[in-house]
Structure formats: structure tokens, C-alpha cells
C-alpha positions as CSV (number, residue, x, y, z in Angstrom):
1,M,36.3,-115.9,17.2
2,N,37.4,-112.1,17.9
3,Y,40.8,-111.2,16.6
4,T,42.6,-108.2,17.8
5,D,44.9,-105.2,15.9
6,T,47.9,-107.5,16.8
7,E,47.1,-110.7,15.2
8,F,45.7,-108.6,11.7
9,E,49.2,-106.9,11.5
10,E,50.8,-110.4,12.3
11,L,48.4,-111.9,9.5
12,V,49.6,-108.9,6.7
13,R,53.4,-109.3,7.6
14,K,53.0,-113.1,7.1
15,Y,50.9,-112.6,3.2
16,E,51.5,-108.6,2.7
17,S,54.2,-110.0,-0.6
18,T,51.2,-112.7,-1.6
19,I,48.4,-110.1,-1.6
20,Y,50.7,-107.6,-3.4
21,S,51.7,-109.9,-6.2
22,I,48.2,-111.0,-6.9
23,C,47.1,-107.3,-6.5
24,Y,50.1,-106.4,-9.1
25,M,49.2,-108.9,-11.8
26,Y,45.7,-107.8,-11.9
27,S,46.7,-103.7,-12.4
28,D,48.1,-101.6,-14.9
29,F,50.3,-99.9,-13.0
30,K,51.5,-98.9,-9.4
31,E,49.0,-96.5,-7.9
32,Q,46.3,-99.2,-9.1
33,T,48.2,-102.0,-7.3
34,D,48.3,-99.8,-4.5
35,D,44.8,-99.4,-4.0
36,L,44.4,-102.9,-5.0
37,F,46.4,-104.0,-2.0
38,Q,44.7,-101.3,0.6
39,E,41.0,-102.3,-0.5
40,S,42.4,-106.3,0.1
41,L,43.5,-105.6,2.9
42,T,40.0,-103.7,4.5
43,N,38.3,-106.5,3.2
44,I,40.2,-108.9,5.1
45,W,40.0,-106.9,8.2
46,R,36.4,-106.8,7.4
47,S,36.0,-110.4,7.0
48,M,38.3,-111.9,10.1
49,Q,34.8,-111.8,12.4
50,S,33.7,-114.2,10.5
51,Y,36.9,-116.5,9.4
52,R,36.2,-119.7,11.0
53,K,39.0,-122.2,10.8
54,E,37.5,-124.8,8.6
55,C,39.1,-123.3,6.0
56,N,42.9,-122.8,5.8
57,L,43.9,-119.7,6.5
58,N,46.3,-119.1,3.2
59,S,43.3,-119.8,1.2
60,W,40.8,-117.8,2.7
61,V,43.3,-114.6,2.2
62,Y,43.5,-115.6,-1.3
63,R,40.0,-115.7,-2.0
64,I,39.7,-112.2,-0.3
65,T,42.3,-111.0,-2.5
66,L,41.1,-112.0,-5.7
67,N,37.9,-111.2,-5.0
68,T,38.5,-107.7,-4.2
69,C,40.9,-107.9,-7.7
70,L,37.8,-109.3,-9.8
71,S,35.5,-106.6,-8.0
72,Y,37.8,-103.9,-9.0
73,K,37.7,-105.3,-12.4
74,R,34.2,-105.0,-13.0
75,K,33.8,-101.6,-11.5
76,K,37.2,-99.8,-12.1
77,Q,36.0,-97.3,-9.0
78,I,38.4,-97.6,-6.1
79,K,39.4,-94.4,-4.1
80,T,41.9,-95.0,-1.7
81,E,44.7,-93.3,-0.4
82,P,48.5,-93.8,-1.0
83,L,49.6,-96.4,1.2
84,D,54.0,-97.4,1.7
85,I,54.3,-100.8,0.4
86,H,57.5,-102.3,0.8
87,V,57.3,-105.0,-2.1
88,E,59.5,-103.7,-5.0
89,L,57.8,-105.2,-7.8
90,F,58.1,-102.1,-9.9
91,N,61.9,-101.2,-9.5
92,D,62.8,-102.5,-12.8
93,S,66.3,-102.3,-11.2
94,S,66.0,-105.1,-9.0
95,D,66.2,-109.0,-10.1
96,I,62.7,-108.9,-8.8
97,G,61.7,-106.6,-10.3
98,S,62.4,-107.0,-13.5
99,Q,61.6,-111.2,-13.5
100,S,58.0,-109.6,-11.9
101,R,57.5,-107.2,-14.9
102,L,58.2,-110.2,-17.4
103,L,55.8,-112.7,-15.7
104,H,53.3,-109.5,-15.3
105,Q,53.2,-108.8,-19.3
106,R,52.5,-112.7,-20.0
107,I,50.0,-113.1,-17.3
108,Q,48.4,-110.0,-18.5
109,C,47.5,-111.9,-21.5
110,L,45.3,-114.3,-19.6
111,D,41.7,-114.0,-18.8
112,V,40.9,-112.9,-15.2
113,V,40.1,-116.7,-14.0
114,D,43.3,-117.8,-15.9
115,R,45.6,-115.2,-14.0
116,A,43.7,-116.0,-10.7
117,I,44.5,-119.9,-11.5
118,V,48.3,-119.5,-12.5
119,L,48.7,-117.0,-9.7
120,L,47.7,-119.7,-7.0
121,W,49.6,-122.3,-9.2
122,L,53.0,-120.2,-8.6
123,E,52.2,-120.0,-4.6
124,N,52.6,-124.3,-4.7
125,M,48.9,-124.4,-4.3
126,S,47.1,-127.8,-4.7
127,Y,44.4,-128.4,-7.4
128,D,42.3,-129.0,-4.7
129,E,43.0,-125.4,-2.8
130,I,43.3,-123.8,-6.2
131,G,39.9,-125.3,-6.7
132,D,38.3,-124.2,-3.6
133,I,39.1,-120.6,-4.0
134,V,38.1,-120.0,-8.0
135,G,35.2,-122.5,-7.4
136,M,36.2,-125.2,-9.8
137,T,37.3,-129.2,-9.2
138,A,40.9,-130.2,-9.2
139,K,40.4,-132.0,-12.5
140,T,39.3,-129.0,-14.1
141,I,42.0,-126.7,-12.6
142,G,44.5,-129.5,-14.3
143,V,42.8,-129.3,-17.5
144,R,43.2,-125.7,-17.7
145,L,46.7,-125.3,-16.3
146,V,47.9,-127.7,-19.3
147,R,46.1,-125.7,-21.8
148,I,47.3,-121.7,-20.0
149,K,50.4,-123.5,-20.2
150,E,50.9,-123.6,-24.0
151,K,49.1,-120.3,-24.2
152,L,52.1,-118.9,-22.5
153,K,54.4,-120.6,-24.4
154,S,53.0,-119.9,-27.9
155,K,52.8,-115.9,-26.5
156,S,56.4,-116.5,-25.6
157,K,57.5,-118.1,-29.0
158,N,55.3,-114.9,-31.1
159,K,57.5,-111.7,-29.2
């Protein structure tokens, strides 16, 4: 199926904050988040022609974004131009900014796969959808989430 620039722009508008949030959780500073966001959009654009409607669009966007972030963590060599993003996750003076910073600090202690599972769970995805994206069964996702929650609780008690 062929997609137009307009359809891509609509997709970006719909998923912009979700894509940026995922990138934020896999980065250490704002410029790195912006780089991951831009790289994710590039990968989504490149993959649009091969998208088949067999897969949920939401899951497809998540999968591409997560794979982009995980690849970045492996090679850490993405070079891009700055991109103006309208998401205020790094602005500590806003409620969203301070909540995002706290969530970022807590999730950073998790390994990359557990981080992905938590982010997908926070987006209210089903265990089946999360499992499809990260390559695990729904039952495994349920078990991992219980362990992740226990780990996050123990970390917050220690602080």
C-alpha cells in the first residue's frame, strides 16, 4: 500500500507523544531523546510502504520505535540535526515534566527489555500486544510485570 506525506503527518501527530516518551525512557539527556525521536520517525517513514494491516498500527509504531531505541543503545552513534519537539518532558517546572523525570529515574534502573514492557504496559496495551512487540508470551509478560513492579517498589523504598 502506498502512503502519502499527509498520511505520514497524521500518523506522526497521532503518535508523537508516545514515540517521544519511549525515546525519552531510553535516553540520558534531551538531545539524545530528540535524536532517537528523529531516527524513529525516519524508520517509520521507511517502513510505511511495507506495513500490512495484519498488525495493529499502534503495535507496529511501538515495535519500530522500540527497535530504534534498542539499536541505539547497542551502537550509540546516531548523528542527526536538531528537531523541534513540542513535548515538554524535560521541563521540570510543569507537572508533566516533574512526573516524567521521576518516572524516568525509576525506570532507568530496569534493563532494556523490562523498560520496554513497562512503557507498553503504561500505554494500556494488553499482555498479548506487549508480547507481540517484545517477542514473548502473554503469560511471560504477566510474570515479568509482577517482578518489575516488585523491583520498582524495592527501589523506591531504598531512596
